[in-house]
N, C-alpha and C positions, 0 to 999 in steps of 0.2 A: 622617791628620792633619799637615796643614804646620804647621811653626810657626807661620809669619804669622795662620793664623785662631787657633790657640789664644788668642796672644798679645793678637789682636782682642777675642776672647771675656774674657778676664780683664781687658783696660781699662775692656769696657762694667762686665761685672761690678760693676769697682770705683766707675767712674761711677753707676750708679744705687743703691747702697750708698749713695755718699754723697749723692745728690741724697735718695733718700729718709728718711738721719738728722736731714739740713737740714728738710724737709719736717714731720716728726714735733715737731720740737724749736718750731719754731712754728706750728705747731698747738696744746699746749700746752706752753709753757716755763714753766718753775717760777721764780721770783723767786729769785735767790741768798741765802742765807740769814742770811748774816751783812749783811744790810740790811731785812729782817724783821725779824732783835735789834735794830737800829741804832733804827726805826720802833717796837719796841715799849719800847725802853730809853726812849725822848722820854717817849712817853706815860705811862709809868713818873716819868719826872724831874718833871713838874707838878707832881706829889702830894709827894716827897721823893725827896732823891736816892740813887742807885743805888749801891749795894755791892759786888755783886759780880753776872755775869750769865755763862750758855752758851748756848749750842744746840750740839743734834746736825747734821752738814750733810745726813745724809740723809735721805730722806725716810722715810716708812711710813704706813697706812693707817688712816682714826680712822672710825669707823659712830658716831652719833648716833641711831640705831636708824629713820632716814630714807632718810640718805643716808652713801654712803662717799665721803672725800675724803685727796688726799696732806697731810700735817701735818710741819712742822718741831717734833720735842719741843725744850722749853727751861725754862731757871728765871733770875728773877731773885732779889735778894736788897736789901732796903734798909731803915735804921735808921730807926725814928719816933718819937720820944720815948724812946731808951735803947732798948728795944725791936728785935730783930733781926725780920723779918718775910722769909718765903719763899715766891715762888709759882711755881709748874711752869706750863705752857702748851702747847695745839697752836697752833699757827700754821698757816692755809691755804697750801701751799708754791708755790700760782699766785697769789694773790691777796695775800695778808703778814695778813689778816684775821684775828685770834685766835678760835677756834672754843672755845676749852676751856680755864678758868683757874680752876687751884683753889689755896688756900694752903697751905701744908706748915707 
């Protein structure tokens, strides 16, 4: 096998890998976690000021018994009437829609 043929094979393999990666990201892209958190915080701010918030940057699978979707998990705390309320949420990683919200 000639060196030229080997290098052509390596270059072709790399090009195909890049194309596949870009295609899969376009088919099912995830919203950035910080944007999802910002949208959820804006919704909470309409009711009361936010005291703190957090979000896991990696997705995990969430099942509601019917379907399974990739979600970001996070939480928000706020103070209303002198009491601290803490909420944990799961937001769809593709759309940013909250699929589960629980007061802790």
